mmCIF file as gemmi writes it, N, C-alpha and C atoms, coordinates in Angstrom:
data_model
loop_
_atom_site.group_PDB
_atom_site.id
_atom_site.type_symbol
_atom_site.label_atom_id
_atom_site.label_alt_id
_atom_site.label_comp_id
_atom_site.label_asym_id
_atom_site.label_entity_id
_atom_site.label_seq_id
_atom_site.pdbx_PDB_ins_code
_atom_site.Cartn_x
_atom_site.Cartn_y
_atom_site.Cartn_z
_atom_site.occupancy
_atom_site.B_iso_or_equiv
_atom_site.pdbx_formal_charge
_atom_site.auth_seq_id
_atom_site.auth_asym_id
_atom_site.pdbx_PDB_model_num
ATOM 1 N N . MET Axp A 1 ? -13.335 -7.672 0.583 1 0 ? 1 A 1
ATOM 2 C CA . MET Axp A 1 ? -13.076 -7.536 -1.288 1 0 ? 1 A 1
ATOM 3 C C . MET Axp A 1 ? -13.702 -9.048 -1.389 1 0 ? 1 A 1
ATOM 4 N N . SER Axp A 2 ? -13.898 -8.399 -2.541 1 0 ? 2 A 1
ATOM 5 C CA . SER Axp A 2 ? -14.941 -9.498 -3.74 1 0 ? 2 A 1
ATOM 6 C C . SER Axp A 2 ? -13.961 -9.931 -4.871 1 0 ? 2 A 1
ATOM 7 N N . ALA Axp A 3 ? -14.674 -10.621 -5.891 1 0 ? 3 A 1
ATOM 8 C CA . ALA Axp A 3 ? -14.578 -10.705 -7.07 1 0 ? 3 A 1
ATOM 9 C C . ALA Axp A 3 ? -14.875 -9.539 -8.115 1 0 ? 3 A 1
ATOM 10 N N . ASP Axp A 4 ? -15.838 -8.751 -7.566 1 0 ? 4 A 1
ATOM 11 C CA . ASP Axp A 4 ? -16.027 -7.943 -8.119 1 0 ? 4 A 1
ATOM 12 C C . ASP Axp A 4 ? -15.049 -7.073 -9.333 1 0 ? 4 A 1
ATOM 13 N N . LYS Axp A 5 ? -15.5 -6.923 -10.656 1 0 ? 5 A 1
ATOM 14 C CA . LYS Axp A 5 ? -15.038 -6.867 -12.005 1 0 ? 5 A 1
ATOM 15 C C . LYS Axp A 5 ? -14.263 -5.651 -11.075 1 0 ? 5 A 1
ATOM 16 N N . ASN Axp A 6 ? -14.65 -4.976 -10.435 1 0 ? 6 A 1
ATOM 17 C CA . ASN Axp A 6 ? -14.508 -2.912 -10.055 1 0 ? 6 A 1
ATOM 18 C C . ASN Axp A 6 ? -13.805 -2.733 -8.956 1 0 ? 6 A 1
ATOM 19 N N . GLU Axp A 7 ? -13.258 -3.548 -8.994 1 0 ? 7 A 1
ATOM 20 C CA . GLU Axp A 7 ? -12.818 -3.468 -7.509 1 0 ? 7 A 1
ATOM 21 C C . GLU Axp A 7 ? -11.132 -3.839 -8.074 1 0 ? 7 A 1
ATOM 22 N N . TYR Axp A 8 ? -9.832 -3.145 -7.161 1 0 ? 8 A 1
ATOM 23 C CA . TYR Axp A 8 ? -8.606 -3.285 -7.603 1 0 ? 8 A 1
ATOM 24 C C . TYR Axp A 8 ? -7.921 -2.922 -7.214 1 0 ? 8 A 1
ATOM 25 N N . ILE Axp A 9 ? -6.787 -4.156 -6.676 1 0 ? 9 A 1
ATOM 26 C CA . ILE Axp A 9 ? -5.648 -3.808 -5.879 1 0 ? 9 A 1
ATOM 27 C C . ILE Axp A 9 ? -4.225 -3.347 -6.222 1 0 ? 9 A 1
ATOM 28 N N . ILE Axp A 10 ? -4.113 -2.343 -6.046 1 0 ? 10 A 1
ATOM 29 C CA . ILE Axp A 10 ? -2.515 -1.335 -6.323 1 0 ? 10 A 1
ATOM 30 C C . ILE Axp A 10 ? -1.948 -1.439 -5.343 1 0 ? 10 A 1
ATOM 31 N N . SER Axp A 11 ? -0.313 -1.865 -5.963 1 0 ? 11 A 1
ATOM 32 C CA . SER Axp A 11 ? 0.187 -2.153 -4.599 1 0 ? 11 A 1
ATOM 33 C C . SER Axp A 11 ? 1.751 -1.028 -5.479 1 0 ? 11 A 1
ATOM 34 N N . SER Axp A 12 ? 2.616 -1.348 -3.758 1 0 ? 12 A 1
ATOM 35 C CA . SER Axp A 12 ? 4.362 -1.138 -3.969 1 0 ? 12 A 1
ATOM 36 C C . SER Axp A 12 ? 5.256 -1.754 -3.37 1 0 ? 12 A 1
ATOM 37 N N . CYS Axp A 13 ? 5.955 -2.165 -3.478 1 0 ? 13 A 1
ATOM 38 C CA . CYS Axp A 13 ? 6.863 -2.969 -2.833 1 0 ? 13 A 1
ATOM 39 C C . CYS Axp A 13 ? 8.452 -2.396 -3.178 1 0 ? 13 A 1
ATOM 40 N N . LYS Axp A 14 ? 8.97 -1.74 -1.959 1 0 ? 14 A 1
ATOM 41 C CA . LYS Axp A 14 ? 10.117 -0.896 -2.202 1 0 ? 14 A 1
ATOM 42 C C . LYS Axp A 14 ? 11.007 -1.538 -0.948 1 0 ? 14 A 1
ATOM 43 N N . TYR Axp A 15 ? 12.464 -2.406 -1.737 1 0 ? 15 A 1
ATOM 44 C CA . TYR Axp A 15 ? 13.062 -3.084 -1.191 1 0 ? 15 A 1
ATOM 45 C C . TYR Axp A 15 ? 14.607 -2.216 -1.004 1 0 ? 15 A 1
ATOM 46 N N . ILE Axp A 16 ? 14.177 -0.944 -0.187 1 0 ? 16 A 1
ATOM 47 C CA . ILE Axp A 16 ? 15.265 0.062 -0.039 1 0 ? 16 A 1
ATOM 48 C C . ILE Axp A 16 ? 15.793 0.336 1.109 1 0 ? 16 A 1
ATOM 49 N N . ASN Axp A 17 ? 16.937 1.09 1.329 1 0 ? 17 A 1
ATOM 50 C CA . ASN Axp A 17 ? 17.243 1.54 2.555 1 0 ? 17 A 1
ATOM 51 C C . ASN Axp A 17 ? 16.745 2.312 3.384 1 0 ? 17 A 1
ATOM 52 N N . LYS Axp A 18 ? 15.57 2.675 3.289 1 0 ? 18 A 1
ATOM 53 C CA . LYS Axp A 18 ? 15.449 4.503 3.306 1 0 ? 18 A 1
ATOM 54 C C . LYS Axp A 18 ? 13.629 3.808 3.795 1 0 ? 18 A 1
ATOM 55 N N . VAL Axp A 19 ? 13.168 4.722 4.807 1 0 ? 19 A 1
ATOM 56 C CA . VAL Axp A 19 ? 11.249 4.679 4.838 1 0 ? 19 A 1
ATOM 57 C C . VAL Axp A 19 ? 10.867 5.091 3.786 1 0 ? 19 A 1
ATOM 58 N N . VAL Axp A 20 ? 9.76 4.658 3.542 1 0 ? 20 A 1
ATOM 59 C CA . VAL Axp A 20 ? 8.543 5.26 2.355 1 0 ? 20 A 1
ATOM 60 C C . VAL Axp A 20 ? 7.735 6.044 3.074 1 0 ? 20 A 1
ATOM 61 N N . GLY Axp A 21 ? 7.421 7.194 1.8 1 0 ? 21 A 1
ATOM 62 C CA . GLY Axp A 21 ? 6.365 8.515 3.015 1 0 ? 21 A 1
ATOM 63 C C . GLY Axp A 21 ? 5.667 8.642 1.705 1 0 ? 21 A 1
ATOM 64 N N . THR Axp A 22 ? 4.737 9.636 2.122 1 0 ? 22 A 1
ATOM 65 C CA . THR Axp A 22 ? 3.756 9.464 1.528 1 0 ? 22 A 1
ATOM 66 C C . THR Axp A 22 ? 4.045 9.877 0.299 1 0 ? 22 A 1
ATOM 67 N N . GLU Axp A 23 ? 4.542 10.157 -0.615 1 0 ? 23 A 1
ATOM 68 C CA . GLU Axp A 23 ? 4.595 10.409 -1.924 1 0 ? 23 A 1
ATOM 69 C C . GLU Axp A 23 ? 4.506 8.975 -2.68 1 0 ? 23 A 1
ATOM 70 N N . GLU Axp A 24 ? 4.686 7.68 -1.905 1 0 ? 24 A 1
ATOM 71 C CA . GLU Axp A 24 ? 4.641 6.806 -2.476 1 0 ? 24 A 1
ATOM 72 C C . GLU Axp A 24 ? 3.245 6.198 -2.866 1 0 ? 24 A 1
ATOM 73 N N . LEU Axp A 25 ? 2.339 6.526 -1.947 1 0 ? 25 A 1
ATOM 74 C CA . LEU Axp A 25 ? 1.173 6.685 -1.607 1 0 ? 25 A 1
ATOM 75 C C . LEU Axp A 25 ? 0.365 7.305 -2.88 1 0 ? 25 A 1
ATOM 76 N N . GLU Axp A 26 ? 0.952 8.279 -3.155 1 0 ? 26 A 1
ATOM 77 C CA . GLU Axp A 26 ? -0.288 10.091 -4.028 1 0 ? 26 A 1
ATOM 78 C C . GLU Axp A 26 ? 0.757 9.019 -5.046 1 0 ? 26 A 1
ATOM 79 N N . LEU Axp A 27 ? 1.784 8.499 -5.696 1 0 ? 27 A 1
ATOM 80 C CA . LEU Axp A 27 ? 1.837 7.964 -6.724 1 0 ? 27 A 1
ATOM 81 C C . LEU Axp A 27 ? 0.991 6.648 -7.134 1 0 ? 27 A 1
ATOM 82 N N . LEU Axp A 28 ? 0.902 5.582 -5.955 1 0 ? 28 A 1
ATOM 83 C CA . LEU Axp A 28 ? -0.302 4.418 -6.135 1 0 ? 28 A 1
ATOM 84 C C . LEU Axp A 28 ? -1.629 4.807 -6.273 1 0 ? 28 A 1
ATOM 85 N N . LYS Axp A 29 ? -1.965 6.256 -6.066 1 0 ? 29 A 1
ATOM 86 C CA . LYS Axp A 29 ? -3.295 6.969 -6.484 1 0 ? 29 A 1
ATOM 87 C C . LYS Axp A 29 ? -3.232 7.291 -7.703 1 0 ? 29 A 1
ATOM 88 N N . LYS Axp A 30 ? -2.131 8.006 -8.515 1 0 ? 30 A 1
ATOM 89 C CA . LYS Axp A 30 ? -2.248 8.346 -9.942 1 0 ? 30 A 1
ATOM 90 C C . LYS Axp A 30 ? -2.346 7.154 -10.591 1 0 ? 30 A 1
ATOM 91 N N . TYR Axp A 31 ? -1.745 6.093 -9.989 1 0 ? 31 A 1
ATOM 92 C CA . TYR Axp A 31 ? -1.421 4.064 -11.017 1 0 ? 31 A 1
ATOM 93 C C . TYR Axp A 31 ? -3.852 4.23 -10.741 1 0 ? 31 A 1
ATOM 94 N N . ALA Axp A 32 ? -3.634 4.435 -9.574 1 0 ? 32 A 1
ATOM 95 C CA . ALA Axp A 32 ? -5.087 3.91 -9.722 1 0 ? 32 A 1
ATOM 96 C C . ALA Axp A 32 ? -6.702 4.744 -10.792 1 0 ? 32 A 1
ATOM 97 N N . GLN Axp A 33 ? -5.959 6.23 -10.888 1 0 ? 33 A 1
ATOM 98 C CA . GLN Axp A 33 ? -6.354 6.937 -12.111 1 0 ? 33 A 1
ATOM 99 C C . GLN Axp A 33 ? -6.14 6.417 -13.089 1 0 ? 33 A 1
ATOM 100 N N . VAL Axp A 34 ? -5.517 5.76 -13.876 1 0 ? 34 A 1
ATOM 101 C CA . VAL Axp A 34 ? -5.457 5.333 -15.072 1 0 ? 34 A 1
ATOM 102 C C . VAL Axp A 34 ? -6.133 4.117 -15.035 1 0 ? 34 A 1
ATOM 103 N N . PHE Axp A 35 ? -6.781 3.765 -14.637 1 0 ? 35 A 1
ATOM 104 C CA . PHE Axp A 35 ? -7.505 2.783 -14.528 1 0 ? 35 A 1
ATOM 105 C C . PHE Axp A 35 ? -8.982 3.293 -14.837 1 0 ? 35 A 1
ATOM 106 N N . ALA Axp A 36 ? -9.076 4.006 -13.883 1 0 ? 36 A 1
ATOM 107 C CA . ALA Axp A 36 ? -10.416 4.511 -13.871 1 0 ? 36 A 1
ATOM 108 C C . ALA Axp A 36 ? -11.65 4.455 -14.623 1 0 ? 36 A 1
ATOM 109 N N . LYS Axp A 37 ? -11.787 3.128 -14.171 1 0 ? 37 A 1
ATOM 110 C CA . LYS Axp A 37 ? -13.341 2.318 -14.83 1 0 ? 37 A 1
ATOM 111 C C . LYS Axp A 37 ? -13.401 1.546 -12.845 1 0 ? 37 A 1
ATOM 112 N N . GLY Axp A 38 ? -12.594 1.876 -11.874 1 0 ? 38 A 1
ATOM 113 C CA . GLY Axp A 38 ? -12.805 0.818 -10.851 1 0 ? 38 A 1
ATOM 114 C C . GLY Axp A 38 ? -13.691 1.649 -9.918 1 0 ? 38 A 1
ATOM 115 N N . THR Axp A 39 ? -14.14 1.08 -9.575 1 0 ? 39 A 1
ATOM 116 C CA . THR Axp A 39 ? -15.283 1.783 -8.237 1 0 ? 39 A 1
ATOM 117 C C . THR Axp A 39 ? -14.878 1.78 -6.896 1 0 ? 39 A 1
ATOM 118 N N . LYS Axp A 40 ? -13.659 0.314 -6.648 1 0 ? 40 A 1
ATOM 119 C CA . LYS Axp A 40 ? -13.134 0.739 -4.492 1 0 ? 40 A 1
ATOM 120 C C . LYS Axp A 40 ? -11.726 0.289 -5.676 1 0 ? 40 A 1
ATOM 121 N N . TYR Axp A 41 ? -10.568 0.976 -4.788 1 0 ? 41 A 1
ATOM 122 C CA . TYR Axp A 41 ? -9.322 0.111 -4.932 1 0 ? 41 A 1
ATOM 123 C C . TYR Axp A 41 ? -8.96 0.079 -3.598 1 0 ? 41 A 1
ATOM 124 N N . TYR Axp A 42 ? -8.191 -0.944 -3.245 1 0 ? 42 A 1
ATOM 125 C CA . TYR Axp A 42 ? -7.533 -1.223 -2.097 1 0 ? 42 A 1
ATOM 126 C C . TYR Axp A 42 ? -5.908 -1.415 -2.148 1 0 ? 42 A 1
ATOM 127 N N . PHE Axp A 43 ? -5.523 -0.241 -1.751 1 0 ? 43 A 1
ATOM 128 C CA . PHE Axp A 43 ? -3.903 0.249 -1.46 1 0 ? 43 A 1
ATOM 129 C C . PHE Axp A 43 ? -2.514 -0.723 -0.364 1 0 ? 43 A 1
ATOM 130 N N . TYR Axp A 44 ? -1.987 -1.573 -0.675 1 0 ? 44 A 1
ATOM 131 C CA . TYR Axp A 44 ? -1.159 -2.365 -0.074 1 0 ? 44 A 1
ATOM 132 C C . TYR Axp A 44 ? 0.321 -1.394 -0.448 1 0 ? 44 A 1
ATOM 133 N N . MET Axp A 45 ? 0.945 -1.338 0.712 1 0 ? 45 A 1
ATOM 134 C CA . MET Axp A 45 ? 2.429 -0.574 0.36 1 0 ? 45 A 1
ATOM 135 C C . MET Axp A 45 ? 3.513 -1.699 1.17 1 0 ? 45 A 1
ATOM 136 N N . PHE Axp A 46 ? 4.411 -2.212 0.474 1 0 ? 46 A 1
ATOM 137 C CA . PHE Axp A 46 ? 5.713 -3.06 1.278 1 0 ? 46 A 1
ATOM 138 C C . PHE Axp A 46 ? 6.728 -2.42 0.908 1 0 ? 46 A 1
ATOM 139 N N . SER Axp A 47 ? 7.399 -2.757 2.642 1 0 ? 47 A 1
ATOM 140 C CA . SER Axp A 47 ? 8.408 -1.804 2.561 1 0 ? 47 A 1
ATOM 141 C C . SER Axp A 47 ? 9.373 -2.781 3.236 1 0 ? 47 A 1
ATOM 142 N N . LYS Axp A 48 ? 11.44 -2.556 3.114 1 0 ? 48 A 1
ATOM 143 C CA . LYS Axp A 48 ? 11.995 -3.16 3.8 1 0 ? 48 A 1
ATOM 144 C C . LYS Axp A 48 ? 12.373 -2.5 5.011 1 0 ? 48 A 1
ATOM 145 N N . LYS Axp A 49 ? 12.386 -1.281 4.9 1 0 ? 49 A 1
ATOM 146 C CA . LYS Axp A 49 ? 12.563 -0.456 6.128 1 0 ? 49 A 1
ATOM 147 C C . LYS Axp A 49 ? 11.556 0.157 7.115 1 0 ? 49 A 1
ATOM 148 N N . GLY Axp A 50 ? 10.27 -0.076 6.334 1 0 ? 50 A 1
ATOM 149 C CA . GLY Axp A 50 ? 9.289 0.9 6.911 1 0 ? 50 A 1
ATOM 150 C C . GLY Axp A 50 ? 8.598 2.016 6.435 1 0 ? 50 A 1
ATOM 151 N N . PHE Axp A 51 ? 7.837 2.602 7.127 1 0 ? 51 A 1
ATOM 152 C CA . PHE Axp A 51 ? 7.371 3.984 6.934 1 0 ? 51 A 1
ATOM 153 C C . PHE Axp A 51 ? 6.928 4.776 7.593 1 0 ? 51 A 1
ATOM 154 N N . SER Axp A 52 ? 7.222 6.043 6.495 1 0 ? 52 A 1
ATOM 155 C CA . SER Axp A 52 ? 7.305 7.762 7.26 1 0 ? 52 A 1
ATOM 156 C C . SER Axp A 52 ? 6.017 7.694 9.064 1 0 ? 52 A 1
ATOM 157 N N . LYS Axp A 53 ? 5.968 8.535 9.444 1 0 ? 53 A 1
ATOM 158 C CA . LYS Axp A 53 ? 5.325 8.471 10.74 1 0 ? 53 A 1
ATOM 159 C C . LYS Axp A 53 ? 4.072 9.188 9.722 1 0 ? 53 A 1
ATOM 160 N N . ASP Axp A 54 ? 3.897 10.304 8.746 1 0 ? 54 A 1
ATOM 161 C CA . ASP Axp A 54 ? 3.12 10.726 7.86 1 0 ? 54 A 1
ATOM 162 C C . ASP Axp A 54 ? 2.607 9.849 6.835 1 0 ? 54 A 1
ATOM 163 N N . LEU Axp A 55 ? 2.865 8.761 6.827 1 0 ? 55 A 1
ATOM 164 C CA . LEU Axp A 55 ? 2.31 7.743 5.88 1 0 ? 55 A 1
ATOM 165 C C . LEU Axp A 55 ? 1.74 6.901 6.735 1 0 ? 55 A 1
ATOM 166 N N . ILE Axp A 56 ? 2.145 6.59 7.922 1 0 ? 56 A 1
ATOM 167 C CA . ILE Axp A 56 ? 1.5 5.787 8.356 1 0 ? 56 A 1
ATOM 168 C C . ILE Axp A 56 ? 0.293 6.414 9.046 1 0 ? 56 A 1
ATOM 169 N N . GLN Axp A 57 ? 0.411 7.667 9.582 1 0 ? 57 A 1
ATOM 170 C CA . GLN Axp A 57 ? -1.11 7.981 9.74 1 0 ? 57 A 1
ATOM 171 C C . GLN Axp A 57 ? -2.078 8.189 8.789 1 0 ? 57 A 1
ATOM 172 N N . THR Axp A 58 ? -1.807 8.41 7.686 1 0 ? 58 A 1
ATOM 173 C CA . THR Axp A 58 ? -2.385 8.982 6.68 1 0 ? 58 A 1
ATOM 174 C C . THR Axp A 58 ? -2.738 7.212 6.395 1 0 ? 58 A 1
ATOM 175 N N . ALA Axp A 59 ? -2.264 6.211 6.096 1 0 ? 59 A 1
ATOM 176 C CA . ALA Axp A 59 ? -2.779 5.264 5.603 1 0 ? 59 A 1
ATOM 177 C C . ALA Axp A 59 ? -3.749 4.619 6.622 1 0 ? 59 A 1
ATOM 178 N N . GLU Axp A 60 ? -3.647 5.242 8.025 1 0 ? 60 A 1
ATOM 179 C CA . GLU Axp A 60 ? -5.012 5.411 9.094 1 0 ? 60 A 1
ATOM 180 C C . GLU Axp A 60 ? -6.074 5.67 8.356 1 0 ? 60 A 1
ATOM 181 N N . LYS Axp A 61 ? -5.746 6.883 8.605 1 0 ? 61 A 1
ATOM 182 C CA . LYS Axp A 61 ? -7.18 7.13 7.621 1 0 ? 61 A 1
ATOM 183 C C . LYS Axp A 61 ? -7.661 6.826 6.515 1 0 ? 61 A 1
ATOM 184 N N . GLU Axp A 62 ? -7.224 6.028 5.74 1 0 ? 62 A 1
ATOM 185 C CA . GLU Axp A 62 ? -7.898 6.082 4.365 1 0 ? 62 A 1
ATOM 186 C C . GLU Axp A 62 ? -7.583 4.504 4.372 1 0 ? 62 A 1
ATOM 187 N N . ASN Axp A 63 ? -6.923 4.186 5.119 1 0 ? 63 A 1
ATOM 188 C CA . ASN Axp A 63 ? -7.239 2.495 5.419 1 0 ? 63 A 1
ATOM 189 C C . ASN Axp A 63 ? -6.442 1.528 4.297 1 0 ? 63 A 1
ATOM 190 N N . VAL Axp A 64 ? -5.157 1.794 4.229 1 0 ? 64 A 1
ATOM 191 C CA . VAL Axp A 64 ? -4.545 1.704 3.235 1 0 ? 64 A 1
ATOM 192 C C . VAL Axp A 64 ? -3.486 0.741 4.431 1 0 ? 64 A 1
ATOM 193 N N . LYS Axp A 65 ? -3.176 -0.428 3.821 1 0 ? 65 A 1
ATOM 194 C CA . LYS Axp A 65 ? -2.118 -1.679 4.183 1 0 ? 65 A 1
ATOM 195 C C . LYS Axp A 65 ? -1.057 -1.418 4.164 1 0 ? 65 A 1
ATOM 196 N N . LEU Axp A 66 ? -0.644 -1.292 5.196 1 0 ? 66 A 1
ATOM 197 C CA . LEU Axp A 66 ? 1.228 -1.146 5.523 1 0 ? 66 A 1
ATOM 198 C C . LEU Axp A 66 ? 1.876 -2.227 5.93 1 0 ? 66 A 1
ATOM 199 N N . VAL Axp A 67 ? 2.657 -3.042 5.102 1 0 ? 67 A 1
ATOM 200 C CA . VAL Axp A 67 ? 3.669 -4.237 5.503 1 0 ? 67 A 1
ATOM 201 C C . VAL Axp A 67 ? 4.73 -3.938 5.276 1 0 ? 67 A 1
ATOM 202 N N . THR Axp A 68 ? 5.898 -4.952 6.33 1 0 ? 68 A 1
ATOM 203 C CA . THR Axp A 68 ? 7.318 -4.394 6.692 1 0 ? 68 A 1
ATOM 204 C C . THR Axp A 68 ? 7.748 -6.005 6.102 1 0 ? 68 A 1
ATOM 205 N N . LEU Axp A 69 ? 9.174 -5.75 6.076 1 0 ? 69 A 1
ATOM 206 C CA . LEU Axp A 69 ? 9.267 -6.928 5.672 1 0 ? 69 A 1
ATOM 207 C C . LEU Axp A 69 ? 9.367 -8.011 6.838 1 0 ? 69 A 1
ATOM 208 N N . LYS Axp A 70 ? 9.619 -7.288 8.09 1 0 ? 70 A 1
ATOM 209 C CA . LYS Axp A 70 ? 9.082 -7.984 9.388 1 0 ? 70 A 1
ATOM 210 C C . LYS Axp A 70 ? 7.71 -8.748 9.401 1 0 ? 70 A 1
ATOM 211 N N . ASP Axp A 71 ? 6.666 -7.682 8.832 1 0 ? 71 A 1
ATOM 212 C CA . ASP Axp A 71 ? 5.89 -8.288 9.123 1 0 ? 71 A 1
ATOM 213 C C . ASP Axp A 71 ? 5.35 -9.612 8.393 1 0 ? 71 A 1
ATOM 214 N N . LEU Axp A 72 ? 6.147 -9.86 7.487 1 0 ? 72 A 1
ATOM 215 C CA . LEU Axp A 72 ? 5.763 -11.026 6.073 1 0 ? 72 A 1
ATOM 216 C C . LEU Axp A 72 ? 6.645 -11.93 6.891 1 0 ? 72 A 1
ATOM 217 N N . TYR Axp A 73 ? 7.836 -11.488 7.178 1 0 ? 73 A 1
ATOM 218 C CA . TYR Axp A 73 ? 8.62 -12.496 8.056 1 0 ? 73 A 1
ATOM 219 C C . TYR Axp A 73 ? 7.912 -13.585 9.554 1 0 ? 73 A 1
ATOM 220 N N . ASN Axp A 74 ? 7.16 -12.191 10.259 1 0 ? 74 A 1
ATOM 221 C CA . ASN Axp A 74 ? 6.054 -13.185 10.97 1 0 ? 74 A 1
ATOM 222 C C . ASN Axp A 74 ? 4.919 -13.775 11.085 1 0 ? 74 A 1
ATOM 223 N N . PHE Axp A 75 ? 4.798 -13.21 9.551 1 0 ? 75 A 1
ATOM 224 C CA . PHE Axp A 75 ? 3.305 -14.24 8.527 1 0 ? 75 A 1
ATOM 225 C C . PHE Axp A 75 ? 4.071 -15.783 8.601 1 0 ? 75 A 1
ATOM 226 N N . ILE Axp A 76 ? 4.986 -15.353 8.026 1 0 ? 76 A 1
ATOM 227 C CA . ILE Axp A 76 ? 5.231 -16.952 7.338 1 0 ? 76 A 1
ATOM 228 C C . ILE Axp A 76 ? 5.693 -17.902 8.534 1 0 ? 76 A 1
ATOM 229 N N . LYS Axp A 77 ? 6.217 -17.481 9.227 1 0 ? 77 A 1
ATOM 230 C CA . LYS Axp A 77 ? 6.356 -18.294 10.89 1 0 ? 77 A 1
ATOM 231 C C . LYS Axp A 77 ? 5.569 -18.694 11.542 1 0 ? 77 A 1
ATOM 232 N N . ASN Axp A 78 ? 4.04 -17.689 11.63 1 0 ? 78 A 1
ATOM 233 C CA . ASN Axp A 78 ? 3.059 -18.601 11.679 1 0 ? 78 A 1
ATOM 234 C C . ASN Axp A 78 ? 2.474 -19.066 10.863 1 0 ? 78 A 1
């Protein structure tokens, strides 16, 4: 990633007691369309309870970063 003015980070943080599904990624993609001037978008999704299997598979294919609350705790510990 660079500091290029045409690159954007789009993220979502869900602190709820259910897993996040593909519908949230689709919503993030719609948000990216609002900018409409970027050449590259980086999608990051944060979730308290984790992610659905469908979203995990989609994220791997589309290079979307999924971060759980546990991941954040582990990052802070190290």
